[in-house]
N, C-alpha and C positions, 0 to 999 in steps of 0.2 A: 166336533172337536172342542168348541167353546163350552158346551154343556158338560163334557167330561172334565175339562180343566176346572170349571166352576165347582163341580161335584167333589173333585179331589181336594181343591183348596178349602172348601167349606168343611169337608170331613176332617182334613188335617187340623184346621183351626179348632174344630170341635174337640178333637183329641187333645190338642195342646191346652185348651181351656180346662180340661179335666186333669191332665198330668202335671202341668206346671205348678198349680197351687200346692199339690201334694208334695212334689219334689222340693219346692222352696221351703215348705213347712218342715220337711225332714232335714234339710240342710241347716235351717235355723235351729232346730232342736239339737242336731249334732254339735253345732257351734256352741250353743248355750250349755249343753251337757259337758263339753270339753272344758269350757271356762270354769264351771262349777267343780269339775273333777280336779282341776289344778288347785283350787282353793281348799278342797277337803282332802287332798292327798295325804297329809300326815295322819289324819283320823282314819282314813281308809287303810293305811299301812298298819296302824295299831290294831284295827278290827280284823284284818286278815291274819295277823300274827296270833291273836288271842281267841278267835272264833272260827267256825267253819265257813263263814262268808268269804267269798273270793271274787276278785276283779269287779265286774259290773254290779253284781249283787251287793258287794260291800259298799260300792259308791252309792247305790240306791238306798241302802240301809242308813248310811250317814246323812244323806239328804233328807230322808224321812225323819230321822232323829232331830236334825236341825229345824225342820219345819214344826215338828212337835214341840221343840224347845221354845220357838217363837210364840206358838199358841199358848203354852203354859205361862210365859212371861206376860203375854197379853191379858190372860186371866188374872195374873198376880197384880198388875198395875191398876186393875179395876177395884182392888180392895184399898182400904185406908192405909194399911201398912205398906202395900206395894207402891202407892202414890207417894208416901213419905220417903221410901227408899229411892224411888226414881227421882224425886225432886232433889234430894241430897247428892245422888250420883251425878245428876246433870250439873249441879252447882260446882262440884269438885272437878269434873272433867272439863267444864268450861274454863276453870282457872288454871288447870295443869296441862291440858292438851290443846296446843295451838291449832286453830282451824275447826275444832269440834263444834263450836256454836254455829259457824257458817254452814257446815255440812248438815247439821240438825235442821237449820232453818230452810235449807234447800229441800230436804226430804219432806218436812212438814208442809211447805208450800205446794209441793207436787201432789201429795196424797190428801191434803186438806187440813191435816193437823187437828181435826175434831172441832174446828171453829166455823165450819160451813164455807170456808174459802179454800181454793186450791184447784188444780187442773182436773183431778179425778172427781171432785165433788160437784163440778158444774156450777150453775146450770148452763145449758146450751142456749145460744142467742143468735139472732140474725142482726148484724150490726152495719149501719151505714157510716163507714169511716170517713166519708167526705161531707157529712152533714145530713140532717134529716130530710132535706128536699132533693138530695142527689139520688138517682136511681140505682147506683152501684151499692151492693150489699155483700157481706161475707159471712161465712159460718164461723162462729167464735165461741169460746168458752169463757164465761164470766169468772174471773179469779179473785176479784175484790170489789167491794162496794164502799164508797166514800161517804162521810157524813153530809156532804153537800148534795148528795144524790148522784154524783158521777159514778162511772164504772171503769174498772180496769179489765180489759179482755185480752185473751190470748187467741191469736188467729194462726192455727197450724198450717203448714205448707204441705202440698200434695206432691208425691205420695208418701212422704215421711213426716208424720204429724209430730214427731219429737222435736222438730225445729219449726220456728215460726216467728211471728212478730207480736209485740205487746203494744196495745193502744189504750190511751186514757180518753174516754169519750163521755159526753153528757148523756143523761138518761133518755133524752129525746131521740138519740141515735140507736138505742138498744131495744130490740124486740125479744123478750124472753120467750123461749119455746119450751114450756114445761112438759109437753108431750114427747119431746125428743130426748133420748138418753145420750150420755157422753159416748157410750159404746157405739150407738147408731151413727152419731156424728163422725166419730173417728173412722168407722167403716166406710162411710161415704168419702171422707178425705183421702183415705188410702186408695180408694177406687177412682181418684181424680175427679170426684164430683158425681160419679154414677150413683143413682138412687136418691139424689137430692130432691127430685121432684116429689117423691112420696113423703119426704121429711117435712117439706115446706107447705104442702097442699092443705093439711088439716086446718090450719089457722092462717090463712093468707091475709095479712093486715096491711101490707105495703102496696 
């Protein structure tokens, strides 16, 4: 009886391990698609009225057009004329739109802003937040380096890495892990530390 119970339990858990990630992914996709659909609703209504695109196809077409527009703008700001226009647009929006500069700084800090700093630009590090001689260490992402050699690091919380803590630590407490990508570190954090062994083994210096 015990063997049957164990078999059923393990089989059920195995099935859940396959089904749950797929189900959660589908639910997240539906939620995200719903949020985007609300934002693009006016454009979708216009597209449905003037073309043969209807409902979901119209929404997808608008989203693709928006992404294409972002790509074109990205190409434009790489040119001298585009940089000049962007600089002046930033200047006037900063003066006329309250809160624009704050939002811009938040976005640039998150994606890196092209200055090598930011959450997505890394690098990943192993940090001893209680001092270089303390055995406790955490997985962190270096978000800023200071002229005196100190670091500012972001320590994501598991399993939701979008929330976390910010620490300002001396260089002696930081071990940069150049072989570990931000994506790999985030994957381990979302999994509540599962897989950390393979991330930290290659260069075990502590």
